[in-house]
Jmol script that loads the backbone (N, CA, C; Angstrom):
load data "model"
ATOM      1  N   UNK A   1      20.489   6.126  27.380  1.00  0.00           N
ATOM      2  CA  UNK A   1      20.516   4.896  26.617  1.00  0.00           C
ATOM      3  C   UNK A   1      19.630   5.045  25.364  1.00  0.00           C
ATOM      4  N   UNK A   2      20.131   4.588  24.298  1.00  0.00           N
ATOM      5  CA  UNK A   2      19.421   4.599  23.016  1.00  0.00           C
ATOM      6  C   UNK A   2      18.151   3.754  23.078  1.00  0.00           C
ATOM      7  N   UNK A   3      17.045   4.204  22.469  1.00  0.00           N
ATOM      8  CA  UNK A   3      15.836   3.425  22.466  1.00  0.00           C
ATOM      9  C   UNK A   3      16.044   2.036  21.831  1.00  0.00           C
ATOM     10  N   UNK A   4      15.306   1.061  22.329  1.00  0.00           N
ATOM     11  CA  UNK A   4      15.448  -0.325  21.873  1.00  0.00           C
ATOM     12  C   UNK A   4      15.255  -0.426  20.339  1.00  0.00           C
ATOM     13  N   UNK A   5      14.244   0.218  19.853  1.00  0.00           N
ATOM     14  CA  UNK A   5      13.967   0.142  18.371  1.00  0.00           C
ATOM     15  C   UNK A   5      15.180   0.646  17.592  1.00  0.00           C
ATOM     16  N   UNK A   6      15.824   1.712  18.039  1.00  0.00           N
ATOM     17  CA  UNK A   6      16.985   2.226  17.318  1.00  0.00           C
ATOM     18  C   UNK A   6      18.168   1.266  17.372  1.00  0.00           C
ATOM     19  N   UNK A   7      18.347   0.620  18.487  1.00  0.00           N
ATOM     20  CA  UNK A   7      19.411  -0.385  18.597  1.00  0.00           C
ATOM     21  C   UNK A   7      19.121  -1.546  17.646  1.00  0.00           C
ATOM     22  N   UNK A   8      17.878  -2.002  17.623  1.00  0.00           N
ATOM     23  CA  UNK A   8      17.523  -3.080  16.729  1.00  0.00           C
ATOM     24  C   UNK A   8      17.754  -2.685  15.276  1.00  0.00           C
ATOM     25  N   UNK A   9      17.366  -1.510  14.926  1.00  0.00           N
ATOM     26  CA  UNK A   9      17.551  -0.985  13.558  1.00  0.00           C
ATOM     27  C   UNK A   9      19.048  -1.009  13.177  1.00  0.00           C
ATOM     28  N   UNK A  10      19.852  -0.517  14.096  1.00  0.00           N
ATOM     29  CA  UNK A  10      21.299  -0.541  13.840  1.00  0.00           C
ATOM     30  C   UNK A  10      21.863  -1.942  13.655  1.00  0.00           C
ATOM     31  N   UNK A  11      21.433  -2.861  14.551  1.00  0.00           N
ATOM     32  CA  UNK A  11      21.863  -4.256  14.433  1.00  0.00           C
ATOM     33  C   UNK A  11      21.435  -4.845  13.098  1.00  0.00           C
ATOM     34  N   UNK A  12      20.227  -4.583  12.713  1.00  0.00           N
ATOM     35  CA  UNK A  12      19.733  -5.146  11.444  1.00  0.00           C
ATOM     36  C   UNK A  12      20.525  -4.643  10.260  1.00  0.00           C
ATOM     37  N   UNK A  13      20.852  -3.365  10.258  1.00  0.00           N
ATOM     38  CA  UNK A  13      21.573  -2.837   9.103  1.00  0.00           C
ATOM     39  C   UNK A  13      23.080  -3.154   9.165  1.00  0.00           C
ATOM     40  N   UNK A  14      23.674  -2.965  10.310  1.00  0.00           N
ATOM     41  CA  UNK A  14      25.129  -3.129  10.385  1.00  0.00           C
ATOM     42  C   UNK A  14      25.573  -4.590  10.491  1.00  0.00           C
ATOM     43  N   UNK A  15      24.850  -5.379  11.244  1.00  0.00           N
ATOM     44  CA  UNK A  15      25.272  -6.764  11.460  1.00  0.00           C
ATOM     45  C   UNK A  15      24.698  -7.733  10.441  1.00  0.00           C
ATOM     46  N   UNK A  16      23.472  -7.481  10.033  1.00  0.00           N
ATOM     47  CA  UNK A  16      22.793  -8.397   9.124  1.00  0.00           C
ATOM     48  C   UNK A  16      22.650  -7.874   7.706  1.00  0.00           C
ATOM     49  N   UNK A  17      22.999  -6.624   7.456  1.00  0.00           N
ATOM     50  CA  UNK A  17      22.962  -6.060   6.121  1.00  0.00           C
ATOM     51  C   UNK A  17      21.595  -5.797   5.554  1.00  0.00           C
ATOM     52  N   UNK A  18      20.622  -5.655   6.440  1.00  0.00           N
ATOM     53  CA  UNK A  18      19.240  -5.365   5.978  1.00  0.00           C
ATOM     54  C   UNK A  18      19.217  -3.901   5.485  1.00  0.00           C
ATOM     55  N   UNK A  19      18.758  -3.681   4.245  1.00  0.00           N
ATOM     56  CA  UNK A  19      18.651  -2.319   3.775  1.00  0.00           C
ATOM     57  C   UNK A  19      17.700  -1.464   4.634  1.00  0.00           C
ATOM     58  N   UNK A  20      18.100  -0.230   4.886  1.00  0.00           N
ATOM     59  CA  UNK A  20      17.303   0.632   5.761  1.00  0.00           C
ATOM     60  C   UNK A  20      15.880   0.838   5.261  1.00  0.00           C
ATOM     61  N   UNK A  21      15.670   0.814   3.975  1.00  0.00           N
ATOM     62  CA  UNK A  21      14.314   1.044   3.430  1.00  0.00           C
ATOM     63  C   UNK A  21      13.388  -0.158   3.717  1.00  0.00           C
ATOM     64  N   UNK A  22      13.916  -1.304   4.127  1.00  0.00           N
ATOM     65  CA  UNK A  22      13.087  -2.455   4.478  1.00  0.00           C
ATOM     66  C   UNK A  22      12.732  -2.483   5.955  1.00  0.00           C
ATOM     67  N   UNK A  23      13.380  -1.653   6.744  1.00  0.00           N
ATOM     68  CA  UNK A  23      13.158  -1.646   8.191  1.00  0.00           C
ATOM     69  C   UNK A  23      12.044  -0.654   8.504  1.00  0.00           C
ATOM     70  N   UNK A  24      10.929  -1.199   8.973  1.00  0.00           N
ATOM     71  CA  UNK A  24       9.772  -0.422   9.349  1.00  0.00           C
ATOM     72  C   UNK A  24       9.188  -1.067  10.598  1.00  0.00           C
ATOM     73  N   UNK A  25       8.474  -0.308  11.412  1.00  0.00           N
ATOM     74  CA  UNK A  25       7.929  -0.882  12.633  1.00  0.00           C
ATOM     75  C   UNK A  25       7.010  -2.103  12.371  1.00  0.00           C
ATOM     76  N   UNK A  26       6.308  -2.132  11.213  1.00  0.00           N
ATOM     77  CA  UNK A  26       5.417  -3.239  10.927  1.00  0.00           C
ATOM     78  C   UNK A  26       6.074  -4.404  10.180  1.00  0.00           C
ATOM     79  N   UNK A  27       7.393  -4.281   9.920  1.00  0.00           N
ATOM     80  CA  UNK A  27       8.126  -5.385   9.251  1.00  0.00           C
ATOM     81  C   UNK A  27       8.328  -6.519  10.235  1.00  0.00           C
ATOM     82  N   UNK A  28       8.153  -7.739   9.724  1.00  0.00           N
ATOM     83  CA  UNK A  28       8.407  -8.924  10.579  1.00  0.00           C
ATOM     84  C   UNK A  28       9.787  -9.538  10.201  1.00  0.00           C
ATOM     85  N   UNK A  29      10.286 -10.310  11.138  1.00  0.00           N
ATOM     86  CA  UNK A  29      11.556 -11.031  10.860  1.00  0.00           C
ATOM     87  C   UNK A  29      11.355 -11.953   9.685  1.00  0.00           C
ATOM     88  N   UNK A  30      10.184 -12.514   9.585  1.00  0.00           N
ATOM     89  CA  UNK A  30       9.888 -13.415   8.467  1.00  0.00           C
ATOM     90  C   UNK A  30       9.933 -12.629   7.132  1.00  0.00           C
ATOM     91  N   UNK A  31       9.335 -11.441   7.127  1.00  0.00           N
ATOM     92  CA  UNK A  31       9.326 -10.601   5.911  1.00  0.00           C
ATOM     93  C   UNK A  31      10.741 -10.161   5.552  1.00  0.00           C
ATOM     94  N   UNK A  32      11.583 -10.022   6.563  1.00  0.00           N
ATOM     95  CA  UNK A  32      12.978  -9.620   6.317  1.00  0.00           C
ATOM     96  C   UNK A  32      13.815 -10.853   5.949  1.00  0.00           C
ATOM     97  N   UNK A  33      13.155 -12.003   5.763  1.00  0.00           N
ATOM     98  CA  UNK A  33      13.774 -13.255   5.373  1.00  0.00           C
ATOM     99  C   UNK A  33      14.807 -13.771   6.349  1.00  0.00           C
ATOM    100  N   UNK A  34      14.491 -13.566   7.651  1.00  0.00           N
ATOM    101  CA  UNK A  34      15.338 -14.152   8.685  1.00  0.00           C
ATOM    102  C   UNK A  34      14.944 -15.609   8.885  1.00  0.00           C
ATOM    103  N   UNK A  35      15.883 -16.503   8.657  1.00  0.00           N
ATOM    104  CA  UNK A  35      15.623 -17.926   8.931  1.00  0.00           C
ATOM    105  C   UNK A  35      15.835 -18.158  10.423  1.00  0.00           C
ATOM    106  N   UNK A  36      15.657 -19.387  10.874  1.00  0.00           N
ATOM    107  CA  UNK A  36      15.748 -19.689  12.305  1.00  0.00           C
ATOM    108  C   UNK A  36      17.147 -19.368  12.858  1.00  0.00           C
ATOM    109  N   UNK A  37      18.178 -19.591  12.084  1.00  0.00           N
ATOM    110  CA  UNK A  37      19.529 -19.287  12.547  1.00  0.00           C
ATOM    111  C   UNK A  37      19.741 -17.782  12.697  1.00  0.00           C
ATOM    112  N   UNK A  38      19.278 -17.004  11.746  1.00  0.00           N
ATOM    113  CA  UNK A  38      19.388 -15.560  11.824  1.00  0.00           C
ATOM    114  C   UNK A  38      18.579 -14.997  13.002  1.00  0.00           C
ATOM    115  N   UNK A  39      17.399 -15.583  13.228  1.00  0.00           N
ATOM    116  CA  UNK A  39      16.573 -15.154  14.376  1.00  0.00           C
ATOM    117  C   UNK A  39      17.300 -15.463  15.676  1.00  0.00           C
ATOM    118  N   UNK A  40      17.900 -16.617  15.751  1.00  0.00           N
ATOM    119  CA  UNK A  40      18.664 -17.037  16.933  1.00  0.00           C
ATOM    120  C   UNK A  40      19.844 -16.057  17.183  1.00  0.00           C
ATOM    121  N   UNK A  41      20.560 -15.737  16.107  1.00  0.00           N
ATOM    122  CA  UNK A  41      21.702 -14.835  16.234  1.00  0.00           C
ATOM    123  C   UNK A  41      21.244 -13.422  16.668  1.00  0.00           C
ATOM    124  N   UNK A  42      20.138 -12.952  16.090  1.00  0.00           N
ATOM    125  CA  UNK A  42      19.621 -11.658  16.507  1.00  0.00           C
ATOM    126  C   UNK A  42      19.187 -11.709  17.968  1.00  0.00           C
ATOM    127  N   UNK A  43      18.538 -12.787  18.338  1.00  0.00           N
ATOM    128  CA  UNK A  43      18.100 -12.950  19.726  1.00  0.00           C
ATOM    129  C   UNK A  43      19.278 -12.907  20.705  1.00  0.00           C
ATOM    130  N   UNK A  44      20.388 -13.575  20.298  1.00  0.00           N
ATOM    131  CA  UNK A  44      21.583 -13.580  21.164  1.00  0.00           C
ATOM    132  C   UNK A  44      22.178 -12.179  21.283  1.00  0.00           C
ATOM    133  N   UNK A  45      22.231 -11.449  20.170  1.00  0.00           N
ATOM    134  CA  UNK A  45      22.745 -10.073  20.195  1.00  0.00           C
ATOM    135  C   UNK A  45      21.881  -9.184  21.075  1.00  0.00           C
ATOM    136  N   UNK A  46      20.580  -9.353  20.961  1.00  0.00           N
ATOM    137  CA  UNK A  46      19.654  -8.529  21.782  1.00  0.00           C
ATOM    138  C   UNK A  46      19.763  -8.921  23.266  1.00  0.00           C
ATOM    139  N   UNK A  47      19.939 -10.195  23.534  1.00  0.00           N
ATOM    140  CA  UNK A  47      20.118 -10.633  24.941  1.00  0.00           C
ATOM    141  C   UNK A  47      21.415 -10.074  25.509  1.00  0.00           C
ATOM    142  N   UNK A  48      22.479 -10.106  24.694  1.00  0.00           N
ATOM    143  CA  UNK A  48      23.765  -9.533  25.127  1.00  0.00           C
ATOM    144  C   UNK A  48      23.649  -8.020  25.363  1.00  0.00           C
ATOM    145  N   UNK A  49      22.835  -7.373  24.590  1.00  0.00           N
ATOM    146  CA  UNK A  49      22.703  -5.924  24.699  1.00  0.00           C
ATOM    147  C   UNK A  49      21.786  -5.497  25.843  1.00  0.00           C
ATOM    148  N   UNK A  50      20.619  -6.196  25.977  1.00  0.00           N
ATOM    149  CA  UNK A  50      19.623  -5.747  26.949  1.00  0.00           C
ATOM    150  C   UNK A  50      19.450  -6.663  28.136  1.00  0.00           C
ATOM    151  N   UNK A  51      20.033  -7.857  28.087  1.00  0.00           N
ATOM    152  CA  UNK A  51      19.883  -8.788  29.220  1.00  0.00           C
ATOM    153  C   UNK A  51      18.549  -9.512  29.243  1.00  0.00           C
ATOM    154  N   UNK A  52      17.766  -9.362  28.207  1.00  0.00           N
ATOM    155  CA  UNK A  52      16.461 -10.059  28.062  1.00  0.00           C
ATOM    156  C   UNK A  52      16.377 -10.578  26.635  1.00  0.00           C
ATOM    157  N   UNK A  53      15.461 -11.509  26.407  1.00  0.00           N
ATOM    158  CA  UNK A  53      15.392 -12.103  25.065  1.00  0.00           C
ATOM    159  C   UNK A  53      14.025 -11.912  24.434  1.00  0.00           C
ATOM    160  N   UNK A  54      14.007 -12.180  23.137  1.00  0.00           N
ATOM    161  CA  UNK A  54      12.754 -12.172  22.364  1.00  0.00           C
ATOM    162  C   UNK A  54      12.039 -13.484  22.497  1.00  0.00           C
ATOM    163  N   UNK A  55      10.742 -13.509  22.264  1.00  0.00           N
ATOM    164  CA  UNK A  55      10.060 -14.817  22.222  1.00  0.00           C
ATOM    165  C   UNK A  55      10.661 -15.632  21.061  1.00  0.00           C
ATOM    166  N   UNK A  56      11.068 -16.843  21.332  1.00  0.00           N
ATOM    167  CA  UNK A  56      11.746 -17.642  20.345  1.00  0.00           C
ATOM    168  C   UNK A  56      10.824 -18.198  19.235  1.00  0.00           C
ATOM    169  N   UNK A  57       9.559 -18.310  19.528  1.00  0.00           N
ATOM    170  CA  UNK A  57       8.646 -18.991  18.594  1.00  0.00           C
ATOM    171  C   UNK A  57       7.860 -17.990  17.701  1.00  0.00           C
ATOM    172  N   UNK A  58       8.330 -16.766  17.587  1.00  0.00           N
ATOM    173  CA  UNK A  58       7.563 -15.757  16.889  1.00  0.00           C
ATOM    174  C   UNK A  58       8.309 -15.200  15.662  1.00  0.00           C
ATOM    175  N   UNK A  59       8.314 -15.912  14.551  1.00  0.00           N
ATOM    176  CA  UNK A  59       8.892 -15.407  13.346  1.00  0.00           C
ATOM    177  C   UNK A  59       8.055 -14.246  12.776  1.00  0.00           C
ATOM    178  N   UNK A  60       6.776 -14.219  13.214  1.00  0.00           N
ATOM    179  CA  UNK A  60       5.879 -13.191  12.713  1.00  0.00           C
ATOM    180  C   UNK A  60       5.854 -11.919  13.568  1.00  0.00           C
ATOM    181  N   UNK A  61       6.717 -11.852  14.555  1.00  0.00           N
ATOM    182  CA  UNK A  61       6.741 -10.659  15.436  1.00  0.00           C
ATOM    183  C   UNK A  61       7.198  -9.453  14.609  1.00  0.00           C
ATOM    184  N   UNK A  62       6.541  -8.347  14.754  1.00  0.00           N
ATOM    185  CA  UNK A  62       6.983  -7.139  14.074  1.00  0.00           C
ATOM    186  C   UNK A  62       8.124  -6.472  14.859  1.00  0.00           C
ATOM    187  N   UNK A  63       8.822  -5.621  14.213  1.00  0.00           N
ATOM    188  CA  UNK A  63       9.945  -4.922  14.886  1.00  0.00           C
ATOM    189  C   UNK A  63       9.380  -4.055  16.022  1.00  0.00           C
ATOM    190  N   UNK A  64       8.257  -3.439  15.800  1.00  0.00           N
ATOM    191  CA  UNK A  64       7.645  -2.631  16.896  1.00  0.00           C
ATOM    192  C   UNK A  64       7.269  -3.511  18.080  1.00  0.00           C
ATOM    193  N   UNK A  65       6.685  -4.701  17.806  1.00  0.00           N
ATOM    194  CA  UNK A  65       6.322  -5.608  18.883  1.00  0.00           C
ATOM    195  C   UNK A  65       7.538  -6.117  19.612  1.00  0.00           C
ATOM    196  N   UNK A  66       8.610  -6.410  18.850  1.00  0.00           N
ATOM    197  CA  UNK A  66       9.854  -6.876  19.475  1.00  0.00           C
ATOM    198  C   UNK A  66      10.413  -5.803  20.377  1.00  0.00           C
ATOM    199  N   UNK A  67      10.449  -4.565  19.907  1.00  0.00           N
ATOM    200  CA  UNK A  67      10.971  -3.446  20.722  1.00  0.00           C
ATOM    201  C   UNK A  67      10.115  -3.256  21.984  1.00  0.00           C
ATOM    202  N   UNK A  68       8.790  -3.350  21.844  1.00  0.00           N
ATOM    203  CA  UNK A  68       7.901  -3.217  22.994  1.00  0.00           C
ATOM    204  C   UNK A  68       8.140  -4.336  24.006  1.00  0.00           C
ATOM    205  N   UNK A  69       8.303  -5.555  23.508  1.00  0.00           N
ATOM    206  CA  UNK A  69       8.571  -6.711  24.380  1.00  0.00           C
ATOM    207  C   UNK A  69       9.872  -6.562  25.170  1.00  0.00           C
ATOM    208  N   UNK A  70      10.939  -6.154  24.441  1.00  0.00           N
ATOM    209  CA  UNK A  70      12.207  -5.957  25.082  1.00  0.00           C
ATOM    210  C   UNK A  70      12.190  -4.835  26.107  1.00  0.00           C
ATOM    211  N   UNK A  71      11.563  -3.725  25.752  1.00  0.00           N
ATOM    212  CA  UNK A  71      11.452  -2.596  26.645  1.00  0.00           C
ATOM    213  C   UNK A  71      10.693  -2.984  27.940  1.00  0.00           C
ATOM    214  N   UNK A  72       9.570  -3.710  27.757  1.00  0.00           N
ATOM    215  CA  UNK A  72       8.795  -4.152  28.932  1.00  0.00           C
ATOM    216  C   UNK A  72       9.562  -5.143  29.780  1.00  0.00           C
ATOM    217  N   UNK A  73      10.291  -6.071  29.097  1.00  0.00           N
ATOM    218  CA  UNK A  73      11.059  -7.089  29.832  1.00  0.00           C
ATOM    219  C   UNK A  73      12.194  -6.453  30.625  1.00  0.00           C
ATOM    220  N   UNK A  74      12.847  -5.434  30.053  1.00  0.00           N
ATOM    221  CA  UNK A  74      13.920  -4.726  30.788  1.00  0.00           C
ATOM    222  C   UNK A  74      13.332  -4.007  32.002  1.00  0.00           C
ATOM    223  N   UNK A  75      12.188  -3.380  31.784  1.00  0.00           N
ATOM    224  CA  UNK A  75      11.536  -2.654  32.919  1.00  0.00           C
ATOM    225  C   UNK A  75      11.094  -3.613  34.008  1.00  0.00           C
ATOM    226  N   UNK A  76      10.538  -4.788  33.591  1.00  0.00           N
ATOM    227  CA  UNK A  76      10.078  -5.770  34.543  1.00  0.00           C
ATOM    228  C   UNK A  76      11.262  -6.365  35.346  1.00  0.00           C
ATOM    229  N   UNK A  77      12.395  -6.476  34.693  1.00  0.00           N
ATOM    230  CA  UNK A  77      13.577  -7.013  35.365  1.00  0.00           C
ATOM    231  C   UNK A  77      14.141  -5.969  36.344  1.00  0.00           C
ATOM    232  N   UNK A  78      13.712  -4.718  36.202  1.00  0.00           N
ATOM    233  CA  UNK A  78      14.144  -3.674  37.095  1.00  0.00           C
ATOM    234  C   UNK A  78      15.598  -3.281  36.882  1.00  0.00           C
ATOM    235  N   UNK A  79      16.100  -3.583  35.722  1.00  0.00           N
ATOM    236  CA  UNK A  79      17.482  -3.272  35.437  1.00  0.00           C
ATOM    237  C   UNK A  79      17.581  -2.337  34.241  1.00  0.00           C
ATOM    238  N   UNK A  80      18.603  -1.520  34.257  1.00  0.00           N
ATOM    239  CA  UNK A  80      18.895  -0.695  33.114  1.00  0.00           C
ATOM    240  C   UNK A  80      19.472  -1.570  32.014  1.00  0.00           C
ATOM    241  N   UNK A  81      19.172  -1.257  30.736  1.00  0.00           N
ATOM    242  CA  UNK A  81      19.814  -2.010  29.660  1.00  0.00           C
ATOM    243  C   UNK A  81      21.326  -1.959  29.788  1.00  0.00           C
ATOM    244  N   UNK A  82      21.940  -3.017  29.353  1.00  0.00           N
ATOM    245  CA  UNK A  82      23.385  -3.049  29.371  1.00  0.00           C
ATOM    246  C   UNK A  82      23.926  -2.075  28.298  1.00  0.00           C
ATOM    247  N   UNK A  83      25.116  -1.540  28.500  1.00  0.00           N
ATOM    248  CA  UNK A  83      25.662  -0.632  27.476  1.00  0.00           C
ATOM    249  C   UNK A  83      25.777  -1.431  26.193  1.00  0.00           C
ATOM    250  N   UNK A  84      25.391  -0.795  25.072  1.00  0.00           N
ATOM    251  CA  UNK A  84      25.436  -1.415  23.777  1.00  0.00           C
ATOM    252  C   UNK A  84      26.873  -1.654  23.340  1.00  0.00           C
ATOM    253  N   UNK A  85      27.133  -2.877  22.978  1.00  0.00           N
ATOM    254  CA  UNK A  85      28.465  -3.241  22.470  1.00  0.00           C
ATOM    255  C   UNK A  85      28.578  -2.756  21.042  1.00  0.00           C
ATOM    256  N   UNK A  86      29.767  -2.417  20.640  1.00  0.00           N
ATOM    257  CA  UNK A  86      29.996  -1.969  19.289  1.00  0.00           C
ATOM    258  C   UNK A  86      29.713  -3.114  18.306  1.00  0.00           C
ATOM    259  N   UNK A  87      28.956  -2.822  17.288  1.00  0.00           N
ATOM    260  CA  UNK A  87      28.665  -3.842  16.244  1.00  0.00           C
ATOM    261  C   UNK A  87      29.765  -3.779  15.182  1.00  0.00           C
ATOM    262  N   UNK A  88      30.284  -4.938  14.873  1.00  0.00           N
ATOM    263  CA  UNK A  88      31.363  -4.957  13.917  1.00  0.00           C
ATOM    264  C   UNK A  88      30.961  -5.740  12.682  1.00  0.00           C
TER     265      UNK A  88
END
end "model"
wireframe off; spacefill off
backbone 0.3
color backbone group
């Protein structure tokens, strides 16, 4: 299974059109100009992919923190991540 951070990077570029040069571990969703609707949509995509969700109240979460949270939540749930769906 692909690492969580790599899946997030692909979703950000392919689904949301975020330029690759803006995606860094220390970038926040806020800095990437994700409004509440975009954060919700990303959260739903990540939940569909991994079966766990991001904290909803954290616009300031970094991509590294989000990946760590999702990885820990998947491990705590004792389940393997769901196969990644093709992003269109």
